[in-house]
N, C-alpha and C positions, 0 to 999 in steps of 0.2 A: 500789892504784896511787897513789903519792905525787905530788901536783901539783907542777909546776915552780914555783920561786920566781918572783915577778914580774920579778926582774932578768934572768931568762932568756927574756924575751919574744921576743928575736931567734931563739933556738933553736926556740921554738914556731912562729913564723911561717915559719922555714925548713922545718920539718917539714910545715907546712900547704901550702907551695908545691911540695914535692918528694916527700913521702912520705905519711904518714897521721897525723892528730892526733885525739885523743879528749878531749872536754871535757864535764864533768858540768853539765848545764843544769837543776839541781835545782829552780829556782824558777819555771820556766815554768808558765803557767796552762793547765789542761786541763779543759774541761767536756765531758760526754758527754750527748747527748740521745737518749732512747729513746722508744718508743711509735709507734703507727701514723701519727700526724700530724706527726712530727718534721720531715720535709722541707718540708711545706706551711707549718708554723709558722715555720721559719727563713727560708723563701722570702719571707715577708712582712716580715722584719725586717732584711734585709741587701741589699747592692747587687749580689750575683752570683746566678747561676741555680743554685739548689740542687736543683731538681726534676730537672734533667738529669743529676745525678751518679749513676753506678753504683758499686757496691762496688769499692773499689780506686782510685777517682778522688778528686780534691780540687780546691780552688780557694782563692784569696784573696778576702776580702770586707771591706767596711766596714760598720759599724753606725752608723746616724744617729739623731738625735732628730727630732722633728716639724719642726724648722726646717732640717734638712739638715746640721747640725753633727755632727762625729764624736764618738761615744761609745765606739768600739772599732774595732780592725783585727785580723783574725785569719786563720789558715789553717783551712780546714774539710776534714776527711777523712771520706769516706763508708765506713763499715764495713758488713758484711752486715746487722747489726741495730741500728745506731746511727749517729749523726753526732758527730764529735769537733770541738769548737771550741778551737783551740790559739792562745794569745796570749802577750804579753809578761808578765814578772814583775809581780805586784801587780794584774793585770787580772781574775783569777778572780772576785772578789767583785763588782766593778762590772758585769762582763758578766752574771754570774748574776742580779744584781738587775734589770738592764735587761731581760733575757729574761723573767724571772719576772713582771715588771710587766705584760707583755702576754699572759701565759698565762691564759686564761679557761676555756674549755670544751674545748680541744683535748686529744686523748689524747697527752700528752707529759709526760715526766719529765726534769728537768734535774738532773744529778749533777755535783758538783764533785769531780773525780778528782785535783786538783792535789797532794793529800797522800797519794794512793794509788799513783799512777804517777810514775815518774821518767823524765827524758829524757836520753839520752846522745848527744852529737853525734860522729859519725865523719866526718872531712872530709879532703880532700887527694887528689892523683892516684892514690894506692894504696888509697883507701877502698873502691872497688868490688871490688877484688881481695880485700881482707880480708873484706868481707861475703860474697862468693862462697865463701870458704874456711870460714867459720864458721857460716853460716846455712843452715838447711834450710827450703826453701820458695821461693815465687816472689819475685823481687827486682824492685821497681818501677823502671821506666825513665823514666816521664813525670814532669815536675815536679808535685809535690804528689800523686803517686801513693803508694799505701800497700798493705801486705799483712800478713797474719797469719802469723808465722813461728815457728820454734823455733831455739834455739841451745843445744845440749846439752839440758838439761832445763828451759831457760828459755823461757817463752812471751813473745813480744814483738810489738809493732806496729812495722813497718819503714816509714819514711816518707822521701820525697824532699822537700827544701825549698830555697828560694833564699837560705838564710842565708849561704852562702859560695860562692866560686868556686875551683876548678872543682867537682867532684862532692862531695856530702855526703849523709849519711843520718842520720836521727834514729831511735834505738832506744828505744822507749818500753816500760818494763818495770815490774813491781811493785817498789816501793821496797826491799822486803826482799831482792830479787835483784840489786840494783845492784852489790854487791861481787863477786858471782860473774861477772856480765857483764864488769866491768872486768878481772877476772882472766883471762878468756878472751882479751880484746883485748890485754892486756899480753903474753900468750904468743905473740902474732903480731907483736911488735916495733912496736906502735903507740905513738907518743910521747904523753905526757900534756901537756895544755895548761891554760890558766887562763881566767878570765872576761875578763881584759884581752886575751888573744889572740883570743877570740871577738868581743869588741867591735871590734877592729881588722878582723877578717875580715868581719863583717857590714856595717860601714860601707863598706869597700872594695867589697863586693858591691852596695851601695845598698839594703840591706834595712832599712826604717825600723821603729822600735819605738813603739808607743803609750805615752805617758808620758814619752818622751825626745825623740823627733822630732816626734810628732803629739800634738795635744791637742784638747779640746772647742772650741777656737777655730777649728779648721780645717774646710774643706770637702773632700769627697772628691777632687775634681779637682785640688786644690792638691798632692796627694801624687804626682801624675804616674804613677799606676799604673792608668790607665783600662783598658788592654788586659787586665791581669791580674786586676783586682778589680771592675770595673763592667760589668754587662750592661745595655745601654741599651734592649733590646727586651723585657725580662722582664715588664713590667707593674708594677702598683702595689706599693709597699713603703713603710715608714716613712721619710720624708725624700725620697722619689722626686721630688716636685714641684720641689724645689730643684735636685736633680741634673739633671733634664731641662731646667730653665730655663737652667742654666749651659751645658749642652751646646748649647742653641739659640743662646746668645749667642756661643759659640765659644771662650771663654777665662775664666780666673780672673786675679786681680790679682797673685798670687804663686805660686811653684812651689818644691817641694823639689828641690834639686840637689846634686850632688857638688861639693866644694871641695878645692883643693889649695894647700898653703902651701909655697912653694919657698925662702923665706928663713929665717934662723935665729931663729924666734920660736916661742912657745907660746901657743896661744889656748884659752880656756876656753869651755864651753857658755854660751850666752846673750850672747856678745860680739856687738856690733853690726857690720854690714857696711856700708861706705860706697862711694859713687861720687862722688869729689870730696868736697864738704862735706855731701852729702845721704845720710842713712841709707836704704839700699835693701834691707836684709835683716838676718837674725839667724842666727848659728851655733847649731846644736842639739847634735850629738854630734861628738866629736873622737877621733882615735886616731893613733898612730904606726905606720907599716907598715915592711916589710922594708928598704926603701932609706933609712930614717930620715926619711922625708918625713911631715909632718903632713897628715892628710886630715880631712875633715869632711862632715857632712850639714847643710844649712841651707836656710832659705827666702830667696829673693831676689825682687824685683819682676820681673814678667813681661818687661819690656823689657830686663832685665839677665841673663836666664836662659840666654842662648845660650852653649854651650860655647866657651871661649877668652876670655870677657869678663874683663878684669882689674879687680878691685875691691881694697878695702883694709879692714883692721881694726886697731884699736889693741891693742897688747900691752904687757907690762911693760917691754920694752926698745925701744920705738919703734913704728913703723907697719909692719904686715906686708902684703905683697902676697898677695892671695887670687885664685886663678883658678878660674872656674866650669868644671867638667868634666862629661863624659858619665858616666852610670852604666851598668854598674859602673865604678869609677875605675881607669884603667889604671896 
């Protein structure tokens, strides 16, 4: 399947909004934890409740250092005999090193599968119909649910993720079967997309990436995914004291928000955001969506984080009006 040239971004976004789009996410990080103590081990190192997961279920989670600052953000999928920690590009080695540092006597093995498994994103209103037509096995319906399936002679892990809106699936397969998988999807009139289309879709969906939107300077509650990624009653874990203290105080000083640029400007990542003459935030990731509007994820001070707040940012051709929006970005 030949990828669309970047100039055809609009075609890809149109397919994503009305049909089905397939994008090769070859550089995503995938770690697999095996061994009898895998759930207990991961429970002690992340913000969500891993012990409650049954095979086929999943969750989001933050990984913190002892001071409560973020060292990772991942999706965790529970398989019958392992746990998969799935994260942004270039995060496999840092997450592996972080987990391995705390592995002492537990019966756990950590495997970096990033170069063995490949991820294919299938997204759009027709994605579920395509999956039902080509996949043999149970199709997950819950967010971050997963299942072990077959597609012709291809064994795959089928996962639901919040990467895009509306429906999307991740098909995780052995790398040497990627071309066969894409060929099957192509035969069902699925349009090919690009990394730029994926970036636009995941920003609009409000799905942050560690290394782009999140860094080791951030605290978990600043990402504003408390419901999805933090279990406040699970007990002790690395960084839990800081997370609990912030919860008791009731707020953090800044928050990740959606941003919409309605005027004719282009803004780059790391551009400052102002309220009057005062800097109140920073743009992190930007993309152009189907209506030619520039959108972004960025951090703003808590007092300016309400949807509808009008702020500004400098651009090459003047000052751009920037409006705080709810996530996902409408």
